[in-house]
LOMARNU-182948 format. One record per atom (N, C-alpha, C): residue number from 1; atom name; x, y, z; residue in three letters. Coordinates in steps of 0.001 Angstrom, whole numbers, plus 524288, in hexadecimal, padded with zeros to 5 digits. Layout:
// residues N
SITE   resi   name      xx      yy      zz   resn
SITE    NUM     CA       X       Y       Z    Ala
...
//
This chain:
// residues 118
SITE   resi   name      xx      yy      zz   resn
SITE      1      N   81BEE   7E6BE   73165    Met
SITE      1     CA   81E9C   7EA41   734EA    Met
SITE      1      C   81AB9   7EC3F   738F3    Met
SITE      2      N   81C50   7EC33   73DA9    Ser
SITE      2     CA   818CA   7EDF4   741CA    Ser
SITE      2      C   81A5D   7F36E   74394    Ser
SITE      3      N   81694   7F628   745D2    Gly
SITE      3     CA   81781   7FB74   747B9    Gly
SITE      3      C   81A61   7FB5B   74CEC    Gly
SITE      4      N   81B37   7FFF0   74F1E    Pro
SITE      4     CA   81DF1   8003B   7541E    Pro
SITE      4      C   81AE1   7FD61   7585C    Pro
SITE      5      N   81DCE   7FAE0   75BAF    Lys
SITE      5     CA   81B4F   7F807   75FF5    Lys
SITE      5      C   8198A   7FBEA   7641F    Lys
SITE      6      N   814DF   7FB13   765E3    Thr
SITE      6     CA   812BD   7FE5E   769F9    Thr
SITE      6      C   81311   7FB59   76F1B    Thr
SITE      7      N   8158A   7FDC0   772DD    Leu
SITE      7     CA   815E3   7FB43   777F6    Leu
SITE      7      C   810F7   7FC66   77B0D    Leu
SITE      8      N   80EF4   7F870   77D79    Ala
SITE      8     CA   80A69   7F939   780D9    Ala
SITE      8      C   80C15   7FC8A   78587    Ala
SITE      9      N   808DD   80034   78712    Pro
SITE      9     CA   80A5A   8036B   78B92    Pro
SITE      9      C   80AF1   7FFFF   79066    Pro
SITE     10      N   80EF1   80133   79366    Glu
SITE     10     CA   80FD9   7FE34   79826    Glu
SITE     10      C   80BEC   7FFD3   79C44    Glu
SITE     11      N   809F8   7FC03   79F11    Arg
SITE     11     CA   80669   7FD22   7A35E    Arg
SITE     11      C   809AB   7FED7   7A807    Arg
SITE     12      N   80825   80308   7AA87    Pro
SITE     12     CA   80B2C   804B6   7AF14    Pro
SITE     12      C   80AB7   800BE   7B37B    Pro
SITE     13      N   80ED8   8004A   7B669    Glu
SITE     13     CA   80EBE   7FCE1   7BAF3    Glu
SITE     13      C   80B0A   7FF40   7BEF6    Glu
SITE     14      N   8083E   7FC01   7C1E2    Pro
SITE     14     CA   804D0   7FE42   7C5E6    Pro
SITE     14      C   8081A   8011C   7C9FD    Pro
SITE     15      N   80603   80553   7CBEE    Ala
SITE     15     CA   808DA   80866   7CFD6    Ala
SITE     15      C   80932   80576   7D504    Ala
SITE     16      N   80550   80239   7D610    Phe
SITE     16     CA   8052A   7FF38   7DAED    Phe
SITE     16      C   8040A   7F98D   7D98D    Phe
SITE     17      N   806AC   7F5FE   7DC3A    Glu
SITE     17     CA   805D5   7F06D   7DB24    Glu
SITE     17      C   800A4   7EE7C   7DD43    Glu
SITE     18      N   7FEF1   7F0A8   7E1A9    Gln
SITE     18     CA   7FA28   7EEE9   7E43E    Gln
SITE     18      C   7F6BE   7F3A4   7E579    Gln
SITE     19      N   7F19E   7F2F9   7E585    Pro
SITE     19     CA   7EE37   7F761   7E6DD    Pro
SITE     19      C   7EF6C   7F9BF   7EC36    Pro
SITE     20      N   7F0D6   7F671   7EFFB    Trp
SITE     20     CA   7F1D0   7F89A   7F530    Trp
SITE     20      C   7F6A9   7FC0A   7F53C    Trp
SITE     21      N   7FA53   7FB2F   7F1AF    His
SITE     21     CA   7FEEB   7FE96   7F153    His
SITE     21      C   7FD1D   80424   7F001    His
SITE     22      N   7F9AD   804A1   7EC2A    Ala
SITE     22     CA   7F7A5   809C0   7EAA1    Ala
SITE     22      C   7F478   80C2D   7EF0E    Ala
SITE     23      N   7F183   808EE   7F1CE    Gln
SITE     23     CA   7EE34   80AF0   7F5FB    Gln
SITE     23      C   7F167   80D0D   7FA8C    Gln
SITE     24      N   7F56C   80A3A   7FC28    Val
SITE     24     CA   7F88B   80C17   80093    Val
SITE     24      C   7FBC1   810DC   7FEFB    Val
SITE     25      N   7FD63   8110E   7FA1D    Phe
SITE     25     CA   80023   815A9   7F82B    Phe
SITE     25      C   7FC7C   81A64   7F844    Phe
SITE     26      N   7F7C3   819B9   7F61C    Ala
SITE     26     CA   7F404   81E0A   7F5EA    Ala
SITE     26      C   7F27B   81FD1   7FB65    Ala
SITE     27      N   7F1CE   81C31   7FEF5    Leu
SITE     27     CA   7F079   81D95   80456    Leu
SITE     27      C   7F4D2   820CF   806D2    Leu
SITE     28      N   7F9A5   81F3F   805F0    Thr
SITE     28     CA   7FE1D   82215   8081E    Thr
SITE     28      C   7FE64   8279B   805E3    Thr
SITE     29      N   7FDB7   82819   800C9    Val
SITE     29     CA   7FDC5   82D45   7FE59    Val
SITE     29      C   7F95A   8309B   80089    Val
SITE     30      N   7F4BF   82E58   80114    His
SITE     30     CA   7F04A   8313B   80337    His
SITE     30      C   7F16B   8331F   808CC    His
SITE     31      N   7F386   82FBC   80C02    Leu
SITE     31     CA   7F4C4   8313E   8116A    Leu
SITE     31      C   7F8C7   835A2   8117E    Leu
SITE     32      N   7FCB3   83552   80E14    Asn
SITE     32     CA   80092   8397E   80DB9    Asn
SITE     32      C   7FE04   83E9D   80C06    Asn
SITE     33      N   7FADB   83E5E   807F2    Glu
SITE     33     CA   7F865   8431A   805EF    Glu
SITE     33      C   7F47A   8457B   809BF    Glu
SITE     34      N   7F24A   8423D   80D31    Ser
SITE     34     CA   7EE8E   8444A   81106    Ser
SITE     34      C   7F154   8462B   815FE    Ser
SITE     35      N   7F690   845E2   81605    Gly
SITE     35     CA   7F98A   84805   81A61    Gly
SITE     35      C   7FAAD   84440   81ED2    Gly
SITE     36      N   7F9A2   83F3A   81E05    Ala
SITE     36     CA   7FA9C   83B66   8222E    Ala
SITE     36      C   8006F   83AD1   82356    Ala
SITE     37      N   803B5   83BAC   81F68    Phe
SITE     37     CA   80963   83B71   82016    Phe
SITE     37      C   80C06   83E03   81B6E    Phe
SITE     38      N   810EB   83F75   81C2D    Ser
SITE     38     CA   813DA   841CF   817DB    Ser
SITE     38      C   81639   83D79   81481    Ser
SITE     39      N   816F9   83EA7   80F8E    Trp
SITE     39     CA   8194C   83AC2   80C0E    Trp
SITE     39      C   81EEB   839A7   80DA2    Trp
SITE     40      N   821B4   83DA0   80F88    Thr
SITE     40     CA   8271D   83CDB   8113F    Thr
SITE     40      C   82751   838EB   815B4    Thr
SITE     41      N   823BF   83979   8197B    Asp
SITE     41     CA   82387   835C9   81DD6    Asp
SITE     41      C   8221D   83058   81BE9    Asp
SITE     42      N   81E5E   83009   81832    Trp
SITE     42     CA   81CD5   82AFE   81605    Trp
SITE     42      C   82180   82848   8137C    Trp
SITE     43      N   8245A   82B21   81048    Val
SITE     43     CA   828CE   828DA   80D7F    Val
SITE     43      C   82CE0   826DB   8115E    Val
SITE     44      N   82DE6   829C8   8157E    Ala
SITE     44     CA   831B8   82812   8196D    Ala
SITE     44      C   82FF6   822FF   81C00    Ala
SITE     45      N   82B03   822A7   81D5B    Arg
SITE     45     CA   828FB   81DE7   81FEB    Arg
SITE     45      C   828EE   81942   81C2D    Arg
SITE     46      N   82744   81A3F   81755    Phe
SITE     46     CA   82716   81601   81384    Phe
SITE     46      C   82C96   81411   81251    Phe
SITE     47      N   8304C   81798   811DF    Ser
SITE     47     CA   835C3   81618   810EB    Ser
SITE     47      C   837D8   812C8   81561    Ser
SITE     48      N   83675   8142C   81A28    Ala
SITE     48     CA   83828   81121   81EBB    Ala
SITE     48      C   835D3   80BA2   81E8B    Ala
SITE     49      N   830E4   80B3D   81CF3    Thr
SITE     49     CA   82E71   8060C   81C7C    Thr
SITE     49      C   83145   802CB   81867    Thr
SITE     50      N   83275   80528   813F2    Leu
SITE     50     CA   8353D   80246   80FD7    Leu
SITE     50      C   83A9A   8007D   811BF    Leu
SITE     51      N   83D5C   803DC   8148A    Arg
SITE     51     CA   8427C   80250   816B1    Arg
SITE     51      C   841E0   7FDD2   81A91    Arg
SITE     52      N   83DDE   7FE22   81DE0    Arg
SITE     52     CA   83CF4   7FA06   821C5    Arg
SITE     52      C   83BD1   7F4D6   81F16    Arg
SITE     53      N   8393A   7F508   81ABC    His
SITE     53     CA   8380A   7F040   817CD    His
SITE     53      C   83CAF   7EE60   8149E    His
SITE     54      N   840DC   7F17F   8147F    Gly
SITE     54     CA   84569   7EFFB   81173    Gly
SITE     54      C   84490   7F09D   80BA7    Gly
SITE     55      N   84145   7F457   80A37    Leu
SITE     55     CA   8400B   7F512   804B7    Leu
SITE     55      C   84354   7F979   80273    Leu
SITE     56      N   8487F   7F8E5   802A9    Gly
SITE     56     CA   84BFF   7FCD7   800A4    Gly
SITE     56      C   84CC4   7FC7A   7FAC7    Gly
SITE     57      N   849E1   7F92B   7F83B    Arg
SITE     57     CA   84A68   7F876   7F297    Arg
SITE     57      C   84611   7FB74   7EFD0    Arg
SITE     58      N   84689   7FBCF   7EAC0    Asp
SITE     58     CA   84260   7FE44   7E7BC    Asp
SITE     58      C   83D83   7FADC   7E803    Asp
SITE     59      N   83928   7FD53   7E8EB    Leu
SITE     59     CA   83437   7FA80   7E936    Leu
SITE     59      C   83103   7FBB5   7E459    Leu
SITE     60      N   82DD8   7F802   7E2CE    Asn
SITE     60     CA   82AA2   7F8CE   7DE29    Asn
SITE     60      C   82539   7FAD9   7DF7B    Asn
SITE     61      N   8245E   7FC57   7E44D    Gly
SITE     61     CA   81F3A   7FE45   7E5D9    Gly
SITE     61      C   81B57   7F9EA   7E6B0    Gly
SITE     62      N   81D3C   7F540   7E7CC    Gly
SITE     62     CA   819E6   7F0B1   7E87C    Gly
SITE     62      C   8186C   7EFA9   7EE18    Gly
SITE     63      N   81776   7EAC4   7EF20    Glu
SITE     63     CA   81560   7E90F   7F42B    Glu
SITE     63      C   818C6   7EAAA   7F8CA    Glu
SITE     64      N   81DE8   7E9DC   7F876    Asp
SITE     64     CA   82152   7EB2C   7FCDC    Asp
SITE     64      C   82149   7F108   7FDED    Asp
SITE     65      N   82125   7F41B   7F9EF    Tyr
SITE     65     CA   82117   7F9C7   7FA67    Tyr
SITE     65      C   81C13   7FBA5   7FD0B    Tyr
SITE     66      N   81799   7F9A7   7FB3D    Phe
SITE     66     CA   812A9   7FB73   7FD6D    Phe
SITE     66      C   81171   7F8FA   802B1    Phe
SITE     67      N   8139E   7F470   803D8    Ala
SITE     67     CA   8131D   7F255   80922    Ala
SITE     67      C   815EA   7F5F1   80CFA    Ala
SITE     68      N   81A81   7F7D4   80B77    Ala
SITE     68     CA   81D5C   7FB94   80EBA    Ala
SITE     68      C   81A62   800BB   80F11    Ala
SITE     69      N   81806   80259   80AC8    Trp
SITE     69     CA   814F4   80730   80AA5    Trp
SITE     69      C   81068   806CE   80E87    Trp
SITE     70      N   80D82   80267   80E45    Leu
SITE     70     CA   8090E   8019A   811BC    Leu
SITE     70      C   80AD0   80158   8176D    Leu
SITE     71      N   80F07   7FE96   81870    Glu
SITE     71     CA   8110E   7FE42   81DC9    Glu
SITE     71      C   8124A   803B9   81FDE    Glu
SITE     72      N   814CF   806E7   81CAB    Thr
SITE     72     CA   8161D   80C3D   81E48    Thr
SITE     72      C   81131   80F54   81F7E    Thr
SITE     73      N   80D4E   80EFD   81C25    Leu
SITE     73     CA   8087B   811E4   81CF3    Leu
SITE     73      C   805B4   8100E   821EA    Leu
SITE     74      N   8056F   80AF6   822BD    Glu
SITE     74     CA   802E7   808ED   82774    Glu
SITE     74      C   805A3   80ADB   82C61    Glu
SITE     75      N   80ADA   80AA0   82C66    His
SITE     75     CA   80DC6   80C72   83101    His
SITE     75      C   80D18   8124F   831CE    His
SITE     76      N   80D32   8152E   82D8F    Tyr
SITE     76     CA   80C97   81AD9   82DE2    Tyr
SITE     76      C   80747   81C38   83042    Tyr
SITE     77      N   80320   819CD   82E4F    Leu
SITE     77     CA   7FDE4   81AE7   83049    Leu
SITE     77      C   7FD36   8191F   835E9    Leu
SITE     78      N   7FFC7   814D3   8375A    Ala
SITE     78     CA   7FF87   8130A   83CC9    Ala
SITE     78      C   8024C   816E9   8405E    Ala
SITE     79      N   806E0   818CF   83EC3    Glu
SITE     79     CA   809BD   81CA1   841E4    Glu
SITE     79      C   806A0   821A6   8428E    Glu
SITE     80      N   803DE   82334   83E76    Ala
SITE     80     CA   800C8   82801   83EA4    Ala
SITE     80      C   7FBB4   82744   841B2    Ala
SITE     81      N   7FA75   8226D   84320    Gly
SITE     81     CA   7F5A9   82150   845F6    Gly
SITE     81      C   7F0E2   82116   84271    Gly
SITE     82      N   7F1BF   8211E   83D58    Thr
SITE     82     CA   7ED74   820F1   83999    Thr
SITE     82      C   7EB0C   81B7B   83961    Thr
SITE     83      N   7EE63   81797   83979    Val
SITE     83     CA   7ECBA   8121F   8393E    Val
SITE     83      C   7EFE5   80F1E   83D41    Val
SITE     84      N   7ED4C   80C00   8406B    Ala
SITE     84     CA   7F01B   808BD   84433    Ala
SITE     84      C   7F2FC   80471   8413D    Ala
SITE     85      N   7F7DA   80371   842D6    Ala
SITE     85     CA   7FAF9   7FF78   8402A    Ala
SITE     85      C   7F82B   7FA3A   8401C    Ala
SITE     86      N   7F5BA   7F8BB   84475    Gln
SITE     86     CA   7F2F8   7F3B9   844A8    Gln
SITE     86      C   7EE36   7F3D0   8411B    Gln
SITE     87      N   7EB98   7F841   840C5    Gly
SITE     87     CA   7E713   7F8BA   83D4C    Gly
SITE     87      C   7E89F   7F80A   837A2    Gly
SITE     88      N   7ED0B   7FA48   83628    Ala
SITE     88     CA   7EEF4   7F9B5   830C8    Ala
SITE     88      C   7F055   7F407   82FAE    Ala
SITE     89      N   7F2D8   7F17C   8335E    Glu
SITE     89     CA   7F446   7EBF6   832A0    Glu
SITE     89      C   7EF68   7E88A   83257    Glu
SITE     90      N   7EB8D   7E994   835B9    Asp
SITE     90     CA   7E6AD   7E699   8358E    Asp
SITE     90      C   7E401   7E72F   83043    Asp
SITE     91      N   7E3DA   7EBFB   82E34    Met
SITE     91     CA   7E15D   7ECE9   82923    Met
SITE     91      C   7E467   7EA37   824C5    Met
SITE     92      N   7E9A1   7EA51   82508    Arg
SITE     92     CA   7ECCC   7E7A5   8211B    Arg
SITE     92      C   7EB8F   7E1D4   82110    Arg
SITE     93      N   7EB19   7DF8A   825B2    Leu
SITE     93     CA   7E9EC   7D9F2   82610    Leu
SITE     93      C   7E475   7D8B8   823F3    Leu
SITE     94      N   7E0B7   7DC2F   824EC    Lys
SITE     94     CA   7DB6D   7DB63   822D2    Lys
SITE     94      C   7DB7A   7DB9D   81CDF    Lys
SITE     95      N   7DE51   7DF6D   81AA8    Trp
SITE     95     CA   7DEA3   7DFC8   814FA    Trp
SITE     95      C   7E161   7DB04   812B2    Trp
SITE     96      N   7E57D   7D944   8155C    Glu
SITE     96     CA   7E849   7D4A7   8136F    Glu
SITE     96      C   7E4B0   7CFEB   8135E    Glu
SITE     97      N   7E1C7   7CF16   81799    Ala
SITE     97     CA   7DE27   7CAAA   817CF    Ala
SITE     97      C   7D9F7   7CB2B   81394    Ala
SITE     98      N   7D81A   7CFEC   812BB    Ala
SITE     98     CA   7D401   7D0C5   80ECE    Ala
SITE     98      C   7D602   7CFAB   80951    Ala
SITE     99      N   7DAB4   7D19C   80811    Tyr
SITE     99     CA   7DC81   7D0AF   802AF    Tyr
SITE     99      C   7DE0C   7CB08   801D8    Tyr
SITE    100      N   7DFE0   7C863   805DE    Leu
SITE    100     CA   7E133   7C2D9   80540    Leu
SITE    100      C   7DC47   7BF81   80492    Leu
SITE    101      N   7D7E3   7C14D   806B2    Ala
SITE    101     CA   7D2FB   7BE63   8064F    Ala
SITE    101      C   7CFCC   7BFE5   8017E    Ala
SITE    102      N   7D18E   7C3C1   7FE87    Thr
SITE    102     CA   7CE9D   7C5B2   7FA0B    Thr
SITE    102      C   7D067   7C2EC   7F514    Thr
SITE    103      N   7CCB6   7C0D9   7F211    Pro
SITE    103     CA   7CE2E   7BE5A   7ED1D    Pro
SITE    103      C   7D0C9   7C24F   7E97D    Pro
SITE    104      N   7D480   7C065   7E667    His
SITE    104     CA   7D761   7C3B4   7E2C5    His
SITE    104      C   7D39C   7C6B2   7DF39    His
SITE    105      N   7D4AE   7CBB5   7DEAE    Gly
SITE    105     CA   7D18A   7CEF4   7DB3A    Gly
SITE    105      C   7CCCF   7D166   7DDCD    Gly
SITE    106      N   7CB9C   7CFC2   7E28F    Gln
SITE    106     CA   7C726   7D1F4   7E558    Gln
SITE    106      C   7C8FA   7D668   7E8DB    Gln
SITE    107      N   7C595   7DA36   7E9DB    Pro
SITE    107     CA   7C722   7DE78   7ED5F    Pro
SITE    107      C   7C7B9   7DC82   7F2F8    Pro
SITE    108      N   7CB94   7DE89   7F59C    Val
SITE    108     CA   7CC86   7DD1F   7FB11    Val
SITE    108      C   7C909   7E07E   7FE78    Val
SITE    109      N   7C653   7DE0D   80213    Gln
SITE    109     CA   7C2EF   7E0E8   805A4    Gln
SITE    109      C   7C3ED   7DF20   80B2D    Gln
SITE    110      N   7C433   7E2FA   80EA8    Leu
SITE    110     CA   7C4A7   7E1C2   8142C    Leu
SITE    110      C   7BF40   7E0AA   8165A    Leu
SITE    111      N   7BF06   7DD1D   81A18    Glu
SITE    111     CA   7BA0E   7DC2B   81CBE    Glu
SITE    111      C   7B8E3   7E0C9   8203A    Glu
SITE    112      N   7B3DE   7E1DB   820E0    Glu
SITE    112     CA   7B245   7E5FD   82479    Glu
SITE    112      C   7B3BA   7E44E   82A02    Glu
SITE    113      N   7B5A2   7E805   82D40    Pro
SITE    113     CA   7B703   7E689   832A1    Pro
SITE    113      C   7B22E   7E4B5   83595    Pro
SITE    114      N   7B2FC   7E0E6   838F0    Ser
SITE    114     CA   7AEB1   7DEF8   83C2B    Ser
SITE    114      C   7AD7D   7E302   84064    Ser
SITE    115      N   7A923   7E256   842F2    Ala
SITE    115     CA   7A785   7E5FC   8470E    Ala
SITE    115      C   7AB97   7E627   84B75    Ala
SITE    116      N   7AE4D   7E1D0   84C62    Gln
SITE    116     CA   7B241   7E19E   85079    Gln
SITE    116      C   7B71A   7E4C7   84F01    Gln
SITE    117      N   7B85E   7E516   849F0    Glu
SITE    117     CA   7BD07   7E7E3   84834    Glu
SITE    117      C   7BC29   7EDB6   847E1    Glu
SITE    118      N   7B74F   7EF7F   84763    Ser
SITE    118     CA   7B632   7F513   846B9    Ser
SITE    118      C   7B729   7F821   84BA3    Ser
//
């Protein structure tokens, strides 16, 4: 006769699927807490982005959700004059090129800007 079965504790699901999801979330919270914008205004803008993307369904907090989140933040900062829209796009493209060129499991690093870019 065997004793009561013990269930192994379930591992919690990760709160974010990708590290950049957590980073863009934390950056947005930090900007809100430092007074860059109100949370009410943020929610209105983010909701508009989700509607524009046609994401009227429940989201699991994955890639589509955080892509919309990042887009909202980039547009918000560009409108506020904090970051130029073209500058944000240029940086996104540099990060994309860097992560595509980085072997799996290695840290992604951007190249230092050349003297002409500075």
